[in-house]
A tleap script that builds the chain and sets N, CA, C and O, in Angstrom:
source leaprc.protein.ff14SB
mol = sequence {
  NMET GLU THR ARG ARG TRP VAL ASP GLU PRO
  VAL GLU ARG LEU SER ASP THR ILE GLY ARG
  GLN LEU LEU ASN THR ASP ARG MET THR ILE
  ALA ARG VAL LEU LEU ASP GLU GLY ALA VAL
  VAL PRO GLU HIE ARG HIE GLU HIE GLU GLN
  VAL ALA THR VAL LEU GLU GLY ARG VAL ARG
  PHE VAL VAL ASP GLY GLU GLU ARG GLU VAL
  ALA ALA GLY GLU SER VAL VAL LEU ARG PRO
  ASN VAL PRO HIE ALA VAL GLU ALA LEU GLU
  ALA SER VAL VAL LEU ASP VAL PHE SER PRO
  VAL ARG ASP ASP TRP LEU ARG GLY ASP ASP
  ALA TYR LEU ARG CGLY
}
set mol.1.N position { 256.296 188.644 92.337 }
set mol.1.CA position { 255.311 187.946 91.742 }
set mol.1.C position { 255.782 187.968 90.481 }
set mol.1.O position { 255.895 189.054 89.913 }
set mol.2.N position { 256.155 186.699 89.795 }
set mol.2.CA position { 256.389 186.478 88.172 }
set mol.2.C position { 255.090 186.621 87.424 }
set mol.2.O position { 254.082 186.012 87.782 }
set mol.3.N position { 255.114 187.393 86.429 }
set mol.3.CA position { 254.085 187.403 85.259 }
set mol.3.C position { 254.426 186.804 84.121 }
set mol.3.O position { 255.510 187.159 83.659 }
set mol.4.N position { 253.998 186.232 83.700 }
set mol.4.CA position { 254.216 185.151 81.996 }
set mol.4.C position { 253.208 185.525 81.271 }
set mol.4.O position { 252.173 185.516 81.937 }
set mol.5.N position { 253.028 185.919 79.971 }
set mol.5.CA position { 252.016 185.892 78.901 }
set mol.5.C position { 252.223 184.878 77.832 }
set mol.5.O position { 253.304 184.738 77.260 }
set mol.6.N position { 251.274 184.250 77.604 }
set mol.6.CA position { 251.359 183.095 76.576 }
set mol.6.C position { 251.721 183.579 75.124 }
set mol.6.O position { 252.060 182.801 74.233 }
set mol.7.N position { 251.611 185.033 74.965 }
set mol.7.CA position { 251.446 185.102 73.674 }
set mol.7.C position { 253.248 185.771 73.329 }
set mol.7.O position { 253.791 186.196 72.309 }
set mol.8.N position { 253.701 185.577 74.731 }
set mol.8.CA position { 255.402 186.158 74.785 }
set mol.8.C position { 256.112 184.550 74.564 }
set mol.8.O position { 257.302 184.377 74.301 }
set mol.9.N position { 255.361 183.735 74.692 }
set mol.9.CA position { 256.361 182.361 74.576 }
set mol.9.C position { 256.281 181.641 73.376 }
set mol.9.O position { 255.376 181.116 72.727 }
set mol.10.N position { 257.615 181.784 73.262 }
set mol.10.CA position { 257.970 180.857 71.928 }
set mol.10.C position { 256.799 179.317 71.435 }
set mol.10.O position { 256.553 178.372 72.183 }
set mol.11.N position { 256.422 179.449 70.417 }
set mol.11.CA position { 255.807 177.891 70.165 }
set mol.11.C position { 257.066 177.136 69.493 }
set mol.11.O position { 257.976 177.583 68.795 }
set mol.12.N position { 256.828 175.991 69.897 }
set mol.12.CA position { 257.697 174.850 69.734 }
set mol.12.C position { 256.715 173.947 68.672 }
set mol.12.O position { 255.596 173.468 68.850 }
set mol.13.N position { 257.487 173.927 67.666 }
set mol.13.CA position { 256.715 172.922 66.601 }
set mol.13.C position { 257.317 171.740 66.869 }
set mol.13.O position { 258.498 171.535 67.148 }
set mol.14.N position { 256.279 170.858 66.746 }
set mol.14.CA position { 256.730 168.980 67.624 }
set mol.14.C position { 256.103 168.675 66.158 }
set mol.14.O position { 256.931 167.884 65.707 }
set mol.15.N position { 255.289 168.820 65.335 }
set mol.15.CA position { 255.131 167.989 64.040 }
set mol.15.C position { 254.393 169.196 63.079 }
set mol.15.O position { 254.469 170.387 63.383 }
set mol.16.N position { 253.702 168.720 61.928 }
set mol.16.CA position { 253.165 169.597 61.047 }
set mol.16.C position { 251.751 170.091 61.916 }
set mol.16.O position { 251.202 171.121 61.525 }
set mol.17.N position { 251.251 169.454 62.927 }
set mol.17.CA position { 250.023 169.640 62.981 }
set mol.17.C position { 249.797 169.683 65.003 }
set mol.17.O position { 248.750 169.454 65.610 }
set mol.18.N position { 251.038 170.015 65.548 }
set mol.18.CA position { 250.990 170.013 66.669 }
set mol.18.C position { 252.408 171.218 67.153 }
set mol.18.O position { 253.616 171.067 66.967 }
set mol.19.N position { 251.767 172.226 67.722 }
set mol.19.CA position { 253.111 173.318 68.831 }
set mol.19.C position { 252.225 172.728 70.326 }
set mol.19.O position { 251.221 172.102 70.664 }
set mol.20.N position { 253.631 173.568 70.972 }
set mol.20.CA position { 253.520 173.943 72.313 }
set mol.20.C position { 254.204 174.620 72.830 }
set mol.20.O position { 255.264 174.789 72.227 }
set mol.21.N position { 254.083 175.211 73.871 }
set mol.21.CA position { 254.381 176.182 74.614 }
set mol.21.C position { 255.005 175.930 76.109 }
set mol.21.O position { 254.563 174.852 76.506 }
set mol.22.N position { 255.559 176.312 76.736 }
set mol.22.CA position { 256.134 175.598 78.208 }
set mol.22.C position { 256.396 176.531 79.042 }
set mol.22.O position { 257.220 177.416 78.810 }
set mol.23.N position { 255.513 176.403 80.436 }
set mol.23.CA position { 256.145 177.340 81.221 }
set mol.23.C position { 256.251 176.157 82.731 }
set mol.23.O position { 255.419 175.314 83.065 }
set mol.24.N position { 257.305 176.431 83.264 }
set mol.24.CA position { 258.005 175.026 84.179 }
set mol.24.C position { 258.225 176.264 85.671 }
set mol.24.O position { 258.528 177.454 85.748 }
set mol.25.N position { 257.878 175.176 86.673 }
set mol.25.CA position { 258.436 176.032 87.891 }
set mol.25.C position { 258.876 174.871 88.818 }
set mol.25.O position { 258.834 173.762 88.286 }
set mol.26.N position { 259.253 174.917 89.989 }
set mol.26.CA position { 260.433 173.982 90.455 }
set mol.26.C position { 259.616 172.533 90.345 }
set mol.26.O position { 260.256 171.529 90.032 }
set mol.27.N position { 257.838 172.430 90.674 }
set mol.27.CA position { 256.971 171.561 90.807 }
set mol.27.C position { 256.123 170.877 89.553 }
set mol.27.O position { 255.651 169.741 89.514 }
set mol.28.N position { 256.082 171.741 88.710 }
set mol.28.CA position { 255.247 171.564 87.937 }
set mol.28.C position { 255.194 171.932 86.543 }
set mol.28.O position { 255.544 173.099 86.369 }
set mol.29.N position { 254.870 171.311 85.495 }
set mol.29.CA position { 255.100 171.662 84.046 }
set mol.29.C position { 253.650 172.435 83.826 }
set mol.29.O position { 252.622 171.905 84.246 }
set mol.30.N position { 253.621 173.589 83.215 }
set mol.30.CA position { 251.968 174.017 82.241 }
set mol.30.C position { 252.545 174.348 80.922 }
set mol.30.O position { 253.296 175.304 80.727 }
set mol.31.N position { 252.101 173.396 79.914 }
set mol.31.CA position { 251.993 173.294 78.649 }
set mol.31.C position { 250.449 173.986 77.711 }
set mol.31.O position { 249.294 173.600 77.896 }
set mol.32.N position { 250.787 174.798 76.971 }
set mol.32.CA position { 249.748 175.335 75.937 }
set mol.32.C position { 249.943 174.502 74.888 }
set mol.32.O position { 251.009 174.672 74.296 }
set mol.33.N position { 249.065 173.458 74.392 }
set mol.33.CA position { 249.202 172.584 73.511 }
set mol.33.C position { 248.544 172.755 72.037 }
set mol.33.O position { 247.571 172.026 71.841 }
set mol.34.N position { 248.901 173.548 71.047 }
set mol.34.CA position { 248.020 173.798 69.664 }
set mol.34.C position { 248.127 172.753 68.926 }
set mol.34.O position { 249.172 172.139 68.714 }
set mol.35.N position { 246.750 172.432 68.383 }
set mol.35.CA position { 246.407 171.100 67.786 }
set mol.35.C position { 245.694 171.262 66.742 }
set mol.35.O position { 244.497 171.461 66.951 }
set mol.36.N position { 246.201 171.230 65.214 }
set mol.36.CA position { 245.355 171.547 64.054 }
set mol.36.C position { 244.530 170.594 64.322 }
set mol.36.O position { 244.710 169.964 65.364 }
set mol.37.N position { 243.427 170.256 63.453 }
set mol.37.CA position { 242.065 169.628 63.328 }
set mol.37.C position { 242.492 168.224 62.526 }
set mol.37.O position { 242.677 168.405 61.322 }
set mol.38.N position { 242.665 166.948 62.966 }
set mol.38.CA position { 243.210 166.073 62.931 }
set mol.38.C position { 244.785 165.587 63.492 }
set mol.38.O position { 245.381 164.515 63.393 }
set mol.39.N position { 245.098 166.703 64.027 }
set mol.39.CA position { 246.669 165.981 64.833 }
set mol.39.C position { 246.136 164.909 65.995 }
set mol.39.O position { 245.231 164.901 66.829 }
set mol.40.N position { 247.195 164.016 65.584 }
set mol.40.CA position { 247.006 162.786 67.011 }
set mol.40.C position { 248.432 162.879 67.826 }
set mol.40.O position { 249.621 162.994 67.525 }
set mol.41.N position { 247.719 162.775 68.919 }
set mol.41.CA position { 249.049 162.459 70.011 }
set mol.41.C position { 248.880 160.925 70.618 }
set mol.41.O position { 248.157 160.479 71.509 }
set mol.42.N position { 249.820 160.341 69.786 }
set mol.42.CA position { 249.631 158.408 69.903 }
set mol.42.C position { 249.564 158.232 71.387 }
set mol.42.O position { 249.727 159.162 72.178 }
set mol.43.N position { 249.281 156.820 71.775 }
set mol.43.CA position { 249.014 156.655 73.077 }
set mol.43.C position { 250.366 156.561 73.528 }
set mol.43.O position { 251.260 156.000 72.894 }
set mol.44.N position { 250.494 157.099 74.592 }
set mol.44.CA position { 251.790 156.842 75.408 }
set mol.44.C position { 251.149 156.972 77.368 }
set mol.44.O position { 249.975 157.046 77.730 }
set mol.45.N position { 252.200 156.961 78.120 }
set mol.45.CA position { 252.155 156.936 79.123 }
set mol.45.C position { 253.040 158.000 80.215 }
set mol.45.O position { 253.729 158.722 79.493 }
set mol.46.N position { 253.217 158.277 81.369 }
set mol.46.CA position { 254.116 158.678 82.141 }
set mol.46.C position { 253.792 159.281 83.672 }
set mol.46.O position { 252.709 159.518 84.206 }
set mol.47.N position { 254.826 159.396 84.043 }
set mol.47.CA position { 255.001 158.805 86.150 }
set mol.47.C position { 254.381 160.292 86.374 }
set mol.47.O position { 254.356 160.655 87.550 }
set mol.48.N position { 253.863 161.230 85.372 }
set mol.48.CA position { 253.018 162.304 86.002 }
set mol.48.C position { 251.476 162.181 86.334 }
set mol.48.O position { 250.768 161.305 85.838 }
set mol.49.N position { 251.005 163.184 87.258 }
set mol.49.CA position { 249.751 163.322 87.289 }
set mol.49.C position { 249.723 164.491 85.995 }
set mol.49.O position { 250.707 165.125 85.612 }
set mol.50.N position { 248.472 164.581 85.499 }
set mol.50.CA position { 248.188 165.563 84.623 }
set mol.50.C position { 246.503 165.894 84.699 }
set mol.50.O position { 245.626 165.034 84.777 }
set mol.51.N position { 246.325 167.165 84.661 }
set mol.51.CA position { 245.251 167.699 84.141 }
set mol.51.C position { 245.052 168.652 82.686 }
set mol.51.O position { 245.706 169.648 82.379 }
set mol.52.N position { 244.289 168.209 82.155 }
set mol.52.CA position { 244.106 168.709 80.492 }
set mol.52.C position { 242.873 168.896 80.470 }
set mol.52.O position { 241.963 168.081 80.619 }
set mol.53.N position { 242.818 170.944 80.117 }
set mol.53.CA position { 241.984 171.656 80.156 }
set mol.53.C position { 241.769 172.205 78.610 }
set mol.53.O position { 242.637 172.801 77.972 }
set mol.54.N position { 239.970 171.774 77.965 }
set mol.54.CA position { 240.583 172.196 76.448 }
set mol.54.C position { 240.205 173.725 76.866 }
set mol.54.O position { 239.317 174.015 77.668 }
set mol.55.N position { 240.760 174.339 76.409 }
set mol.55.CA position { 240.297 175.900 76.017 }
set mol.55.C position { 239.314 176.589 74.893 }
set mol.55.O position { 238.418 177.429 74.976 }
set mol.56.N position { 239.946 175.780 73.706 }
set mol.56.CA position { 239.349 175.989 72.692 }
set mol.56.C position { 239.145 174.641 71.703 }
set mol.56.O position { 240.073 173.832 71.683 }
set mol.57.N position { 237.963 174.384 70.890 }
set mol.57.CA position { 238.100 173.436 69.975 }
set mol.57.C position { 237.456 172.112 70.857 }
set mol.57.O position { 237.086 172.342 72.008 }
set mol.58.N position { 237.366 171.142 70.473 }
set mol.58.CA position { 236.866 169.840 70.679 }
set mol.58.C position { 237.820 168.424 69.982 }
set mol.58.O position { 238.079 168.149 68.810 }
set mol.59.N position { 238.167 167.738 71.256 }
set mol.59.CA position { 239.211 166.384 71.036 }
set mol.59.C position { 238.885 165.547 71.657 }
set mol.59.O position { 238.162 165.720 72.638 }
set mol.60.N position { 239.404 164.152 71.201 }
set mol.60.CA position { 238.977 162.837 71.726 }
set mol.60.C position { 240.075 162.406 72.300 }
set mol.60.O position { 241.185 162.299 71.779 }
set mol.61.N position { 239.661 162.079 73.727 }
set mol.61.CA position { 240.725 161.293 74.628 }
set mol.61.C position { 240.265 159.752 74.691 }
set mol.61.O position { 239.194 159.234 75.008 }
set mol.62.N position { 241.264 159.325 74.346 }
set mol.62.CA position { 241.011 157.578 74.871 }
set mol.62.C position { 242.102 157.540 76.018 }
set mol.62.O position { 243.242 157.964 75.828 }
set mol.63.N position { 241.614 156.926 77.395 }
set mol.63.CA position { 242.341 156.833 78.648 }
set mol.63.C position { 242.225 155.564 78.639 }
set mol.63.O position { 241.104 155.093 78.448 }
set mol.64.N position { 243.316 154.725 78.834 }
set mol.64.CA position { 242.896 153.110 79.751 }
set mol.64.C position { 241.651 152.527 78.896 }
set mol.64.O position { 240.748 151.815 79.335 }
set mol.65.N position { 241.839 153.065 77.380 }
set mol.65.CA position { 240.623 152.075 76.540 }
set mol.65.C position { 239.236 152.812 76.437 }
set mol.65.O position { 238.360 152.521 75.623 }
set mol.66.N position { 239.156 153.949 77.517 }
set mol.66.CA position { 237.774 154.706 77.361 }
set mol.66.C position { 237.989 155.600 76.766 }
set mol.66.O position { 238.981 156.288 77.010 }
set mol.67.N position { 236.923 155.961 75.546 }
set mol.67.CA position { 237.156 157.203 74.661 }
set mol.67.C position { 236.060 157.791 74.875 }
set mol.67.O position { 234.949 157.269 74.788 }
set mol.68.N position { 236.353 159.166 75.233 }
set mol.68.CA position { 235.653 160.679 75.334 }
set mol.68.C position { 235.616 161.445 74.666 }
set mol.68.O position { 236.535 161.258 73.869 }
set mol.69.N position { 235.120 162.255 74.440 }
set mol.69.CA position { 235.086 163.798 73.643 }
set mol.69.C position { 234.766 164.782 74.610 }
set mol.69.O position { 233.670 164.750 75.172 }
set mol.70.N position { 235.715 165.766 74.896 }
set mol.70.CA position { 236.059 166.677 75.603 }
set mol.70.C position { 235.848 168.271 74.736 }
set mol.70.O position { 236.392 168.419 73.641 }
set mol.71.N position { 235.261 169.061 75.174 }
set mol.71.CA position { 235.125 170.182 74.429 }
set mol.71.C position { 235.372 171.447 75.651 }
set mol.71.O position { 235.548 171.159 76.835 }
set mol.72.N position { 235.348 172.950 75.108 }
set mol.72.CA position { 236.330 173.970 75.524 }
set mol.72.C position { 235.444 174.167 76.674 }
set mol.72.O position { 234.225 174.283 76.802 }
set mol.73.N position { 236.405 174.167 77.433 }
set mol.73.CA position { 235.463 174.447 79.124 }
set mol.73.C position { 235.464 173.166 80.078 }
set mol.73.O position { 235.166 173.189 81.272 }
set mol.74.N position { 235.857 172.026 79.331 }
set mol.74.CA position { 235.908 170.619 80.185 }
set mol.74.C position { 237.264 170.259 80.338 }
set mol.74.O position { 238.141 170.639 79.563 }
set mol.75.N position { 237.433 169.628 81.194 }
set mol.75.CA position { 238.937 168.981 81.759 }
set mol.75.C position { 238.910 167.610 81.984 }
set mol.75.O position { 237.890 167.033 82.363 }
set mol.76.N position { 240.260 166.901 81.716 }
set mol.76.CA position { 240.310 165.572 81.698 }
set mol.76.C position { 241.316 165.415 83.173 }
set mol.76.O position { 242.162 166.274 83.419 }
set mol.77.N position { 241.141 164.455 83.907 }
set mol.77.CA position { 242.282 164.529 85.135 }
set mol.77.C position { 242.850 162.924 84.684 }
set mol.77.O position { 242.159 161.985 84.288 }
set mol.78.N position { 243.889 162.955 84.829 }
set mol.78.CA position { 245.129 161.591 84.282 }
set mol.78.C position { 245.560 161.424 85.478 }
set mol.78.O position { 245.925 162.355 86.196 }
set mol.79.N position { 245.558 159.721 85.944 }
set mol.79.CA position { 246.085 159.648 86.928 }
set mol.79.C position { 247.720 158.898 86.290 }
set mol.79.O position { 247.760 158.394 85.168 }
set mol.80.N position { 248.844 158.941 87.124 }
set mol.80.CA position { 250.170 158.462 86.717 }
set mol.80.C position { 250.119 157.112 86.137 }
set mol.80.O position { 249.378 156.216 86.540 }
set mol.81.N position { 251.099 157.009 84.999 }
set mol.81.CA position { 251.146 155.909 84.013 }
set mol.81.C position { 250.071 155.277 83.501 }
set mol.81.O position { 249.962 154.061 83.340 }
set mol.82.N position { 249.158 156.237 83.209 }
set mol.82.CA position { 247.963 155.623 82.698 }
set mol.82.C position { 247.867 155.756 81.235 }
set mol.82.O position { 248.020 156.930 80.897 }
set mol.83.N position { 247.658 154.921 80.220 }
set mol.83.CA position { 247.750 154.907 78.748 }
set mol.83.C position { 246.631 155.927 78.450 }
set mol.83.O position { 245.495 155.918 78.925 }
set mol.84.N position { 247.240 156.945 77.440 }
set mol.84.CA position { 246.218 157.634 76.805 }
set mol.84.C position { 246.833 158.338 75.544 }
set mol.84.O position { 248.016 158.343 75.204 }
set mol.85.N position { 245.856 158.876 74.985 }
set mol.85.CA position { 245.929 159.061 73.295 }
set mol.85.C position { 245.099 160.635 73.202 }
set mol.85.O position { 244.194 160.845 74.009 }
set mol.86.N position { 245.422 161.566 72.308 }
set mol.86.CA position { 244.214 162.402 72.001 }
set mol.86.C position { 244.195 162.602 70.571 }
set mol.86.O position { 245.209 162.327 69.929 }
set mol.87.N position { 243.187 163.037 70.008 }
set mol.87.CA position { 242.813 163.294 68.392 }
set mol.87.C position { 242.238 164.683 68.404 }
set mol.87.O position { 241.424 164.964 69.284 }
set mol.88.N position { 242.587 165.578 67.505 }
set mol.88.CA position { 241.850 166.947 67.769 }
set mol.88.C position { 240.853 166.985 66.556 }
set mol.88.O position { 241.328 167.081 65.424 }
set mol.89.N position { 239.658 166.924 66.715 }
set mol.89.CA position { 238.516 166.641 66.073 }
set mol.89.C position { 238.145 168.022 65.678 }
set mol.89.O position { 237.110 168.215 65.040 }
set mol.90.N position { 238.933 168.993 66.022 }
set mol.90.CA position { 238.717 170.422 65.443 }
set mol.90.C position { 240.046 171.125 65.775 }
set mol.90.O position { 240.865 170.492 66.440 }
set mol.91.N position { 240.328 172.350 65.382 }
set mol.91.CA position { 241.459 172.894 65.842 }
set mol.91.C position { 241.190 173.301 67.085 }
set mol.91.O position { 240.203 173.885 67.531 }
set mol.92.N position { 242.443 172.829 67.740 }
set mol.92.CA position { 241.832 173.286 69.685 }
set mol.92.C position { 243.398 173.821 70.034 }
set mol.92.O position { 244.405 173.941 69.337 }
set mol.93.N position { 243.090 174.094 71.528 }
set mol.93.CA position { 244.304 174.603 72.326 }
set mol.93.C position { 243.679 174.285 73.925 }
set mol.93.O position { 242.733 174.655 74.620 }
set mol.94.N position { 244.877 173.333 74.020 }
set mol.94.CA position { 244.669 172.382 75.359 }
set mol.94.C position { 245.395 173.036 76.557 }
set mol.94.O position { 246.371 173.591 76.053 }
set mol.95.N position { 245.405 173.222 77.733 }
set mol.95.CA position { 246.157 173.743 78.622 }
set mol.95.C position { 246.406 172.179 79.829 }
set mol.95.O position { 245.587 171.743 80.637 }
set mol.96.N position { 247.647 171.719 79.564 }
set mol.96.CA position { 248.081 170.710 80.329 }
set mol.96.C position { 249.093 171.035 81.251 }
set mol.96.O position { 250.191 171.543 81.021 }
set mol.97.N position { 248.434 170.568 82.676 }
set mol.97.CA position { 249.152 171.115 83.789 }
set mol.97.C position { 249.756 169.526 84.420 }
set mol.97.O position { 248.963 168.604 84.613 }
set mol.98.N position { 251.101 169.397 84.667 }
set mol.98.CA position { 251.476 168.143 85.190 }
set mol.98.C position { 252.321 168.426 86.479 }
set mol.98.O position { 252.744 169.546 86.765 }
set mol.99.N position { 252.467 167.604 87.024 }
set mol.99.CA position { 253.288 167.162 88.383 }
set mol.99.C position { 253.851 165.727 88.412 }
set mol.99.O position { 253.179 164.727 88.160 }
set mol.100.N position { 255.082 165.732 88.728 }
set mol.100.CA position { 255.917 166.640 88.821 }
set mol.100.C position { 256.644 167.040 87.634 }
set mol.100.O position { 256.463 166.443 86.573 }
set mol.101.N position { 257.536 168.105 87.749 }
set mol.101.CA position { 258.039 168.469 86.478 }
set mol.101.C position { 258.589 167.457 85.216 }
set mol.101.O position { 259.307 166.462 85.314 }
set mol.102.N position { 257.912 168.155 83.836 }
set mol.102.CA position { 258.264 167.193 82.715 }
set mol.102.C position { 259.624 167.396 82.349 }
set mol.102.O position { 259.869 168.103 81.372 }
set mol.103.N position { 260.629 166.819 83.069 }
set mol.103.CA position { 262.355 166.524 83.103 }
set mol.103.C position { 262.175 166.198 81.911 }
set mol.103.O position { 262.790 166.871 81.084 }
set mol.104.N position { 261.322 165.119 81.423 }
set mol.104.CA position { 261.699 164.244 80.014 }
set mol.104.C position { 261.702 165.404 78.887 }
set mol.104.O position { 262.519 165.593 77.986 }
set mol.105.N position { 260.592 166.083 79.204 }
set mol.105.CA position { 260.295 166.997 77.979 }
set mol.105.C position { 261.487 168.190 78.058 }
set mol.105.O position { 261.543 168.885 77.043 }
set mol.106.N position { 262.306 168.472 78.970 }
set mol.106.CA position { 263.547 169.195 79.345 }
set mol.106.C position { 264.555 168.587 78.881 }
set mol.106.O position { 265.678 169.049 78.683 }
set mol.107.N position { 264.077 167.273 78.654 }
set mol.107.CA position { 265.954 166.596 77.918 }
set mol.107.C position { 265.223 166.071 76.706 }
set mol.107.O position { 265.828 165.110 76.231 }
set mol.108.N position { 264.136 166.379 76.055 }
set mol.108.CA position { 263.683 166.017 74.891 }
set mol.108.C position { 263.453 164.830 74.461 }
set mol.108.O position { 263.536 164.368 73.322 }
set mol.109.N position { 263.135 164.326 75.516 }
set mol.109.CA position { 262.638 162.942 75.503 }
set mol.109.C position { 261.310 162.607 75.043 }
set mol.109.O position { 260.698 161.774 75.712 }
set mol.110.N position { 260.800 163.058 74.113 }
set mol.110.CA position { 259.222 162.863 73.878 }
set mol.110.C position { 258.937 162.548 72.413 }
set mol.110.O position { 258.104 163.122 71.712 }
set mol.111.N position { 259.665 161.657 72.088 }
set mol.111.CA position { 259.612 161.613 70.689 }
set mol.111.C position { 258.037 160.823 69.812 }
set mol.111.O position { 257.702 160.700 68.634 }
set mol.112.N position { 257.416 160.434 71.148 }
set mol.112.CA position { 255.733 160.188 70.574 }
set mol.112.C position { 255.111 161.543 70.331 }
set mol.112.O position { 253.965 161.690 69.907 }
set mol.113.N position { 255.910 162.484 70.617 }
set mol.113.CA position { 254.782 163.751 70.023 }
set mol.113.C position { 255.443 164.388 69.057 }
set mol.113.O position { 254.950 165.471 68.740 }
set mol.114.N position { 256.750 163.938 68.286 }
set mol.114.CA position { 257.286 164.357 67.258 }
set mol.114.C position { 257.394 163.799 66.044 }
set mol.114.O position { 257.630 162.591 66.020 }
set mol.115.N position { 257.254 164.513 64.788 }
set mol.115.CA position { 257.267 163.635 63.646 }
set mol.115.C position { 256.382 163.966 62.485 }
set mol.115.O position { 256.368 163.238 61.492 }
savepdb mol mol.pdb
quit
């Protein structure tokens, strides 16, 4: 059994307001996304199923044009290829689980997050 601790995982700074930690398995990617208040993940879409769970804070999701505030302890389920964006309404930590593995992130093809 492999055990990992988030505290030991490096934080990749994607922008001044967004950080990310990653764990990958053969079939999924788990990301711990650190959002400063006001951080914006612009609208994008991907082939992956995603479950986003807010661990701390409060964010606004816009999914296929529908807006919803999501607070700590709540999750959003995203189907593949559905356009979505996120805005941190306060400093937040979001745990994202993706299937299949985010090969685009491993290749560095995530320009929508950087900048």
